[in-house]
Phi, psi and omega in degrees: 000137187254133169284104188266008160274320176284319182248092186303322197253350169076187191297141186280143172224086197288153175209159183260165182298128175100349179268159181284132177314127184281160178280138174211112184269117174268136178220146173222130181240156171305149182305137174082359173260148172247171166313316184286352176272352183284133179285310184200161181241133186244135182280136175211200166205155192282143179244019184254023169184172188279356185296326185071044186287136177284143182207175174234143186259120172283135179232133180220123174058039176071022180227142176283126189236002183179179182204137168222158185279156186262115187296329187283353188270147187286333184287312187236348175055043168091352182271168178210148179273175177308316180293326178283325179291317191248353187241355188281283175292321184300325174301342191252346188254075180231151179296335187263010174304141174290129185235342177222149179295149178243146177229153178274113177229122181069025182084000175243146178270138188223144192291146183205180178268167182293328181289320175296316177291323177287330179294318179299320176300311196286318181303307180301316186294312179301312178299318188290315184295327177288317189270330184231347174089179187294346181285347180281351190247140173222148177232124183242114186242213200216179172246033181238349183278175183266160181307311183303321176294319181293319183291327175295314183296320176292325191288312190290319186292320186261331177252345174270299184278312181086047179254147175268352177282079180218124174204170177228175176288358160302340172294341184266351184228340191224357190292330182291325177304306183297310190303315184294317182289330175295320187288322189274320192245354188092334180212165168294165180119127189282133174298320197263178178227159172302333188287346174289345170300332188276351191237348193277161174263332184212151185223119180253121176249104180273104171064030181244097164292066187305322174306335180251328185278324183223076193298332180286316178299326172291323168310321176299312184290325183287326176293321169299309184300321181293340186279179190284346180216071194292140171297154170273131182251134174237129180239136182238107190185129174294354187254159170269079178285179174296320171313317183290325180294336181246003179286146174287324179229124175245110173265093179276073189293150173290143177300136183103352193246011190301320179303324176295326176285318175292322176299331175288315182294325188288311179311322180288328173301320176292313182292337185251011173074018183274054177217157187256100189297314180303311182301300184313314179290320183282331192226008180218164174225149170102007187293332178289322175295317177297316181292335181283316184296321182276351188301332184284347189270065171304155174303328181292323172300313180298314183299317179285335176283319189262351183063044172235175182280138169305308184304317181297322176303311180291317184292317178297324180288333180285321175297323175285325187279346186242346181283142182286337182216122183232131183251131170240134174239153189218133171217213193301329176304335177257321185293333181255021178244183177297144177052055185294306186297323177305307182301315183292329181287326174299325171303311180294329180296321179297330179284318182291330177297324180266351187071030184259076181203135174088355178250164178308130179087343181238116183184178180238137170241095176279095195291160171262170178250349185232158180299321182240025175306321186300313182301316175303321180287311176301317185276351166092017175281351177268005178113323173303170176273148179292152180073026177062034172281163186253124179297335179281339178273104187294335178288320169311311177301318175304315173310312183285320171311313172306302179308314185270358187053054170231171173291137181296340182296322181292340185270124189285123178206016184277342184205177186288153182296160176279118171279171183308319185290324183282325176305308183296331184289312178296332170298307185300326184275347186094358181285324172270121172241001178224115177235127189250115183246123188243124168057035177206166193220074181305334180295355176230326191274334185280156176290160172050071191297323181302322172291320180294317180297329179290321179296318185292326180277354186296137185285339175285344179267138173263118187250118170258135172238131166242134182189186181274325192220167183276089182280170172313315183287329181288333172296351174259353192282153174280326175219135180242120180257129180273127177246153179282152183238201182300136182090348186242013176203170178246141185173168183255150170211155191237130186264188191306331181250030167076017175281123179266128171244157171249134166254115180273155169294126183261313186228172178279145173294153184288134179058238188249020174299137187238155179292168176296321183296305175308323175286326173295311177299323179295314178302312188291322178295308178303320174292342187059046175291127185220160177273175182293337172278349170106355179279151185302136179299324171246099180252026184285146177269336183184179183308325180287335169298319183297309184302324177284337176292311177296327172305311180297318172305314189267359184301128173082356176266170181307325178263054180293114180260012195289339180263010185255143168219167175299322178296311175304328180277347175279131175088334180241212177274167169288165192239126170285127174285167346297134178233119183200190172311318184289321177236075184293345179250022180088182190232110188282314182231145173258154170077018172305333179268356178081003172261129190239162180287037191252013168301135185296326175286346178247332190304155185266349175207160177257007169093160182216164178283127188285343173275322186251342185083358181303137181286140178283336182076164187298304190309317185290329181283322180292333182288338176296337181050075182286318179057038173082013175272147174285165183247119173287080184286144179234151173195139181283160175295138175225129182298164177291151181290332174250109182254167178294154171206201193286329183277320180235084202266004183245151178268137180251127170218161194235166175179205184235171172238157191294343194254348169238161182228122176050231188270021171069019182307321174257312188292336178284351174261000179262119196300316181293319184295312183287337173297320180289335186208073193274337185209171189281154179217171173238129172260138180219148188281163181300321181288318176296318175301314184301316184295330181262007169065041183244126177238172191311122172091353173305147178266128187244150165251128179256133185221132174242182179289357187246337183173190182220170164205150186235113185212159171296148182265129164263118179273112189225193186261028175292160189290153179301140188080357179244146168232143188237138174223135168290149191263007188284338200270104168255232192221003183302325182288345173254012170079019185241161171268347193209183191278335181053045178086357174229080188285132176227352183284121184306325182287355173303332192258337190281160189253159184270084173213153190213156177296142181300325184269303188275347187053034177269133179301151176273060194290349184262003184238103176202159175246128185229166166238150185229135173217149182291136180249320176203161183291142183288155172251006178175189181291161174301156181280357185298149176293166180236009184267343184223221189299336189268005181303157183280157188297331182274014176278358178069025184075006182261127177297130170247192188295148187292129181285143172089358189264170164249192194286347188281346185285338181275081185247119185286162175231136180282109172278123176257108181297122176239125176264329175210135185234134177270149181312140169087351180294142177084017184262000000 
């Protein structure tokens, strides 16, 4: 039996390049239950990271009682991570689930019925539309809903109300992924596949702590490393993560200097002739500008700016430039840092310069942070137009008007869609007076939390929150709607490598909770949104109707779903889009033919200046004459706007732990996970701790120009001059919406600043000071199994910090050698 709290990635199953990743089925059932006790297994996929691991839900007596990985699925080959094993069904079954709507009366939230709650919402919505128009309304959603729910929200927001104020918390974690792919390739959508891990000779992880953010995918990497022909690994991260510990090269860059590093790596490719001149000439534009921009960035200049070794810069470039098959993954270390889109585009550029795109083992995965972030972007609930359409392209807008049978004037397209940071600014200024938040918790996840709490608490804004639990954000709401969650509804969702999964309803939701789709359909019907022909705008009877409507919307677009059906998704593996008549089995990799989505009539964007964010516009883009070629975007390095100084001498960065997800709405209620990482901490280097007279477990105060937090210290192997805090920890478990004198949320300190192109907040860049407040009484509550382990552990995992004996709960791995399609359903 394997302790999957202490052993995050589970038993090794080594394999060689070109071989199929061996199957290993992970399973966790409720205490005292065996497989024979299960009434039925229901197909689903895990929603606690962006990996999208296929699984089956165990049901007994109408309750979810377990989970197991699906051996047949291409994504996980039967494996599940700790969050999937211990936080999936366990995080849904708690006594504090919302079961009835709440409305605010006399300053207090009190239970009511659905008709009363929805009537309040509709009354306020109609009044504001009549008095102030659609710009009074905003919707802020998640990376947690199903495709059908995002599309319903997009249609009612864009074709019913007509507001440009729509975004999701995907803006906080994955907006740069979309922006970088649009700028380079013409449209969103990952070029690569998880299967590229099986084929690559080298793997670069740019700001991606895969070992904790996507534990099952990292198990795949570990199994390749354990095989006979391990790929070379390069890690770019200021912390000594598990990725760094197995890497051939670890570039522990100063936060905020990613663009300098990328410019230097690309210069090395040019200088050493590690480029494919024929591919560049045939399939790209912009190489001369790129060459000129990177020219100043010698290895010595990179080393000085980024705080890394000259030799390591050269070796990393040599590995990229000489490996036959190279896979790159990118995540928050780039997306949430200065020059996010510029640095992420440089990753694309490296692959384009070498022609390493679209073939087995050679590709880019601009990763997502959430399980259904891809669907949010595809469906347009994040502000973009559905189906990767371009809001500046009048023909694209006309297509939607025809599809939805509405007047083209109601669809917002006179200016760029409003991103989340601007939505909250408009609420702050009083322009937006109706804000609907679904399945997300901005009172903890947004930057500069004192400001966000003040915005949510304004009397002029009517706040609707729909969620599973009473979050910090819900405590500010005028109406709270109880939502059904994972296992309690049916729908599809798409993971980070474009693989579409179906999640069937396993059990009834508690009490009167309803699916997000049912809530949106109810609102649309009560508002009497109608087409030009008089039919209901959303006349769906359920999720499968919504999926069929989405197929019509995606037809002919890069994210074409027309060949995918619920029937095809049941019983087998997930299917990667595009899937249509041309690609009936789906598409594992994009751009293998060197033809990109950059034709002006088809592309999702006309491009931007990477330094200012200014749109290039249609005329300038047409003048590029892309003819289906990728664009080598370039930008000089610009230092972060906030650098350490005498008052705030340390660099502050935030991130994740393997045991918690987002603001712990589910994982914080799962006993094993919460015992493993129960509360916040600060990671500080040995040298900085010594200078400040701090030892392991001491209570410290961390202060920025915006706020402070007081947490225990973990003396770790983070780079000198940088401190790290996990962002998951808010105040709901204390029954509060804010710190009340005990600040522990990482975003008390972060700043209201964003990348000019992707509009993603810069959670990785801030200046702080740290001071000891009190002696510790024991070790920090930080886990000791991954990147947060103490510096004196010698790189060896030790007991998980902060847990009790109950945290060590074993998981049964079931060996499976062959699985027939449909087995286990």
